[in-house]
C-alpha angles and dihedrals in degrees: 000000000000117000115266089242099049126069126173119206111193120185101243097217091072146009102217143333115288098175095262134076110285103175134035088236095062114116111218115248098016095100092051090055088065119099111264092244089060091046090050094049093048095221141066112235111226129187120204132170107232094210101086113081130214091024101047126354141131123267123248092278091045095236107104130047110233134175144089097307093045090055091049093048092051091053093045090053090053093051093048092044099238139105121255118222111197121197121189109233135169110265096242090054100055102076091046085047091053091046093052096048096245088116129032096199136020115211108175109119093278117184115231110237128170089232092054090049086067091071105027140013117251122210104212102228103168147336123273136173138187127249138182120260119205138165114288114280091024095246093183091050095233101172098157139013086257086068092062096086108116090022140092124251127196122207141160119262113262093009137132093247088054091055089048093052089047092052090051093046089060087059097049117101116245091249094054106037127178107234115207125209114200121207132178114252106293141093091284090112089063091047088051093055094043091049094046095245092117130024100214143355134197124236140154113296094227092051092043094049091055097043094050091047092051105042119140114255119259130031127057111336126207132222133206111227105228100186092084143036130191138189094023108189149108128317119195158141126292121231128171115259087236092060105069091142092062090043096052090045094054093044091055093046090052092047094054086051087052091049098049095042097249091114092052092047089058094055091043090057089055095043093246103117090131087068100059128118129210096208127037112220138159137232088006095140092119085077087076107047120204093251088059101036092049093041110133096180114117 
C-alpha cells in the first residue's frame, strides 16, 4: 500500500514521453518547452500539502491526493504530454523544496504576493478570499471582522488571517480588545472555536465552504460567515525562477483549459465557480495592492 504521505497522480492517457504525441489532448510544442532534465525524467515532480480541501486532500483511504488542484494538474499533464508525480509535503517545506530542486512545481493553494515573487515565480491559477468561521448559528453575531472587538480570534502564525486580526485589534477600544490566539499551521483554529477557546477564525473561503458542508455529524458545528470577504487575491502554483520553460508550458496548458471550458468544469464540480479566471498570468499580485488586499473595512 502506498504511504499515507505519498500520492502519485499519473495522467491516464500515457505513461511517459516517447517523443511522439501519445494523447489527443497533447498541445504541440508544450513538451519541448520543458527543461531537458524534466523531459529526460519523463515526469514533473509536484509537491502539495494534503490539508486543504477542496484544493488538495487525501481520499477516504488516505492513499491518493484529490481535489481541485489535483484535477487541474492531471489535465495539464495530458496537454503537455508528460506524467505528473505528486508528493505530499508540509506547506512550509514546499518553497524550499522548489528552490533546492527537489520539486519542479508547488501546487498547494499558494497566495501570490509581491514579496513571494522575489524568490519564486507564481502561476496565478484562480481567485481566493478569506472569510470568518464561527460556531453554527453564529450565537455571538460576528458578521464582520469589525465585530471581533471584545472577542477572541484564532489564526495561524505568520498568516494573512493573523495580519487581518492584528489590523482589527489596533482599531478596538481598550475596554473591548480583540484577543488573538496564534497556532502553528494545523486545524487547531477549528478546535479552538469548537471548544470555546476562540470565538472565530479566518480561513480561505473555498476551504471553509467545503469544510462546513462536509462536517461529521454530532458535536459542535461550524459556519462560514457569508456577509464579508477579505484578502481577495490570486492563488497559484510555485515554480523556480530558473524554470521559465516549465512555467510557460503550464500557463499555456491552463489557458487552453480556460478557453475550452475544461478549467471551469473543474471549479464547478467543487462549487468554486466564483474563483475562476479568464486569463492565466503569473506574478500578477501587484493587481491587488496591500492597501486593498489587507483592507478590513466592510
